[in-house]
C-alpha positions in Angstrom: -8.6 4.1 -10.9 -7.8 1.2 -13.2 -8.0 -2.3 -11.9 -4.9 -4.4 -12.1 -6.3 -7.8 -12.7 -3.1 -9.0 -14.3 -1.5 -9.1 -10.9 -3.6 -11.9 -9.6 -1.4 -14.7 -11.0 1.7 -13.7 -9.1 -0.2 -13.3 -5.9 -2.0 -16.5 -6.3 1.2 -18.2 -5.4 1.2 -16.7 -2.0 -2.6 -16.9 -1.4 -2.4 -20.4 0.0 0.3 -19.3 2.5 -1.7 -16.2 3.4 -4.8 -18.4 4.1 -2.7 -20.7 6.3 -1.3 -17.7 8.3 -4.8 -16.3 8.7 -6.2 -19.6 10.0 -3.3 -20.1 12.5 -3.6 -16.5 13.7 -7.4 -16.4 13.9 -7.5 -17.2 17.6 -5.3 -14.2 18.6 -5.9 -11.9 15.6 -7.4 -8.5 16.1 -10.1 -9.1 13.6 -11.6 -12.1 15.5 -12.5 -9.7 18.3 -14.7 -8.0 15.7 -15.9 -11.2 14.0 -19.4 -10.9 15.5 -19.6 -7.4 14.1 -18.4 -7.8 10.5 -21.9 -7.6 9.2 -22.2 -4.2 10.7 -21.8 -1.7 7.8 -20.3 0.9 10.2 -17.3 -0.9 11.8 -16.0 0.5 15.1 -12.4 1.0 16.0 -10.8 -1.6 18.2 -7.4 -1.5 19.9 -5.1 -4.5 19.9 -3.8 -5.8 23.2 -0.9 -3.7 24.3 -1.6 -0.9 21.7 -3.2 2.4 22.3 -6.5 3.1 20.7 -6.2 4.4 17.2 -7.8 7.7 15.9 -10.2 7.2 13.1 -9.6 9.1 9.9 -11.8 10.2 6.9 -13.4 7.4 4.9 -13.0 9.1 1.5 -10.3 7.9 -0.9 -7.4 10.4 -0.7 -5.3 11.6 -3.7 -4.1 15.0 -2.5 -0.6 15.7 -1.3 0.3 17.3 2.0 2.7 19.5 0.1 -0.1 21.4 -1.6 -0.7 22.2 -5.2 2.9 21.4 -6.4 3.2 18.3 -4.2 3.7 14.8 -5.6 3.1 11.6 -3.7 5.3 8.6 -4.7 3.7 5.3 -3.8 5.3 1.9 -4.1 3.1 -1.2 -4.1 3.2 -4.9 -3.5 6.4 -5.4 -1.5 8.6 -5.6 0.3 10.8 -7.7 -2.0 14.4 -8.7 -1.1 15.7 -7.9 -4.6 13.9 -4.7 -5.6 12.9 -2.9 -2.4 16.5 -2.2 -1.4 17.2 -0.8 -4.9 14.1 1.4 -4.8 15.2 2.6 -1.3 18.6 3.5 -2.7 17.1 5.6 -5.5 14.8 7.4 -3.1 17.6 8.2 -0.8 19.8 9.4 -3.7 17.2 12.1 -4.5 16.0 12.8 -1.0 12.5 11.6 -1.7 10.1 10.1 0.9 7.5 7.7 -0.4 4.5 5.6 0.8 5.0 1.8 0.7 1.8 -0.2 0.3 2.8 -3.6 1.6 1.2 -7.0 1.1 0.8 -8.7 4.5 2.5 -11.9 3.6 5.5 -10.0 2.1 5.9 -7.9 5.2 5.8 -11.0 7.4 8.4 -12.7 5.2 10.8 -9.7 5.2 10.5 -7.8 8.4 14.0 -6.4 8.0 13.0 -4.6 4.9 9.9 -3.2 6.6 12.1 -1.8 9.3 14.4 -0.3 6.7 11.5 1.4 5.0 10.4 3.0 8.3 14.0 3.9 9.4 14.4 5.8 6.1 11.4 8.0 6.9 8.9 6.5 4.5 5.3 5.7 5.5 3.5 2.4 5.5 0.2 1.4 3.8 -1.9 -1.7 4.2 -2.3 -3.4 0.9 -4.2 -6.5 2.2 -3.0 -10.0 3.1 -2.9 -11.6 -0.4 -3.6 -8.9 -3.0 -7.0 -10.2 -4.1 -8.2 -7.7 -6.7 -11.7 -9.2 -6.5 -12.1 -8.7 -2.8 -14.8 -6.1 -3.3 -17.0 -9.0 -4.5 -16.3 -11.0 -1.3 -18.0 -11.1 2.1 -17.4 -8.4 4.7 -15.9 -11.1 6.9 -13.3 -11.8 4.2 -12.6 -8.1 3.6 -12.1 -7.7 7.4 -9.7 -10.5 7.5 -7.7 -9.2 4.5 -7.4 -5.7 5.9 -7.0 -6.3 9.7 -4.6 -9.3 9.4 -2.4 -7.3 7.0 -2.4 -4.4 9.4 -1.3 -6.8 12.2 1.4 -8.4 10.0 2.8 -5.0 8.9 2.8 -3.5 12.4 4.6 -6.5 13.8 7.1 -6.6 11.0 7.9 -2.9 11.5 8.5 -3.2 15.2 5.3 -1.5 16.1 4.8 1.2 13.5 1.3 1.0 12.1 0.3 1.6 8.5 -1.2 5.0 8.0 -3.2 4.2 4.8 -5.1 1.4 3.2 -5.0 0.8 -0.6 -7.3 -1.8 -1.9 -5.7 -4.3 -4.4 -6.5 -3.0 -7.9 -8.6 -0.3 -6.4 -11.2 -2.8 -5.2 -12.6 -0.6 -2.4 -16.1 -1.0 -0.9 -18.0 1.3 1.4 -17.4 -1.3 4.1 -13.6 -1.7 3.5 -13.2 2.1 3.5 -15.1 2.5 6.8 -13.2 -0.4 8.4 -9.8 0.9 7.4 -10.7 4.5 8.4 -11.8 3.2 11.8 -8.3 1.7 12.3 -6.7 5.1 11.4 -5.8 4.0 7.8 -6.9 6.6 5.2 -8.1 4.9 2.0 -5.5 5.7 -0.6 -6.1 5.9 -4.3 -3.8 7.0 -7.2 -4.0 9.5 -10.1 -1.1 8.3 -12.3 -0.7 4.6 -13.0 2.9 4.3 -14.3 2.1 0.9 -15.9 5.4 -0.3 -14.6 3.8 -3.6 -13.6 3.4 -4.5 -17.2 7.1 -3.9 -17.9 6.5 -2.0 -21.1 10.1 -0.6 -21.1 11.7 2.2 -19.0 11.0 4.8 -21.7 7.3 3.9 -21.7 7.0 4.1 -18.0 8.7 7.5 -17.9 6.5 8.8 -20.8 3.3 7.5 -19.1 4.1 9.4 -15.9 5.0 12.6 -17.8 1.8 12.4 -19.8 -0.6 11.5 -17.0 0.8 13.8 -14.2 -1.8 16.5 -14.9 -4.4 14.0 -13.6 -3.2 14.5 -10.1 -0.3 14.1 -7.6 -0.3 10.4 -6.5 1.8 8.2 -8.7 1.8 4.4 -8.6 4.9 2.2 -8.9 5.8 -1.3 -7.8 8.7 -3.0 -6.0 7.5 -6.6 -6.2 5.6 -9.0 -8.4 8.4 -9.7 -10.8 11.4 -8.0 -12.4 11.2 -4.4 -11.3 14.4 -3.2 -13.0 12.4 -0.9 -15.3 10.8 0.7 -12.2 14.2 1.4 -10.6 15.5 3.0 -13.8 12.3 4.9 -14.4 12.5 6.4 -10.9 16.1 7.5 -11.6 14.8 9.6 -14.4 11.4 10.6 -13.1 12.4 11.9 -9.7 14.9 14.5 -10.9 12.5 15.5 -13.7 9.8 16.1 -11.2 12.1 18.4 -9.2 13.0 20.3 -12.4 9.3 20.9 -13.0 9.1 22.5 -9.6 7.4 19.7 -7.7 8.1 18.8 -4.1 7.6 15.3 -2.6 5.1 14.7 0.2 2.7 12.2 1.6 -1.0 11.7 0.9 -3.1 13.9 3.3 -4.8 12.1 6.2 
């Protein structure tokens, strides 16, 4: 999986806010209950107060679709965003497609109404860390724990209690520790096979051509609904979704 280092500038603007949220929430946060154990390379599941214990899932990075060999997984990263997420939801609804939304914790916290709309439409949630630090694989286990578990808490609260089912490391910056920690919380590590390159805004035609060319690599396709002008993404989805159906593909979710 390619690393998206170019995203760091946009998320740097929210990093300070994310840090402040983390510090304020530290006393009550789920991850502080595990603070003494973050050096343990085999993290254990822990249930939040008032929540049922979660069922651990596999630690391996998933790419396959639950729809089988002709299945395709549409994944939407970095939101929710008040301008672009509603437009992406409209296109998905138009074509009857369910997707997996990989949400940044601070974005989910800022736009809980959109998180609830995503859930109400039948899409799945994915933890994409608190502040989208693509270098978090080089940081301490305590930092990785904070980024993953605080984002899980933010997304779950914003959704009204629906937990993320997957964890996607920013830029693919997984570590053995982060995968184990996410899996212990019931979040399957989620990769991608096709990077649409929509984040770079190369033009709608280029985004469509990339997906068509790279689809033989596998079923999980990466798009974005935040981080800047996503109009090319919206238009590309309007062309790609019916094309995928014409090619005999069905739309599903990553296996868990």
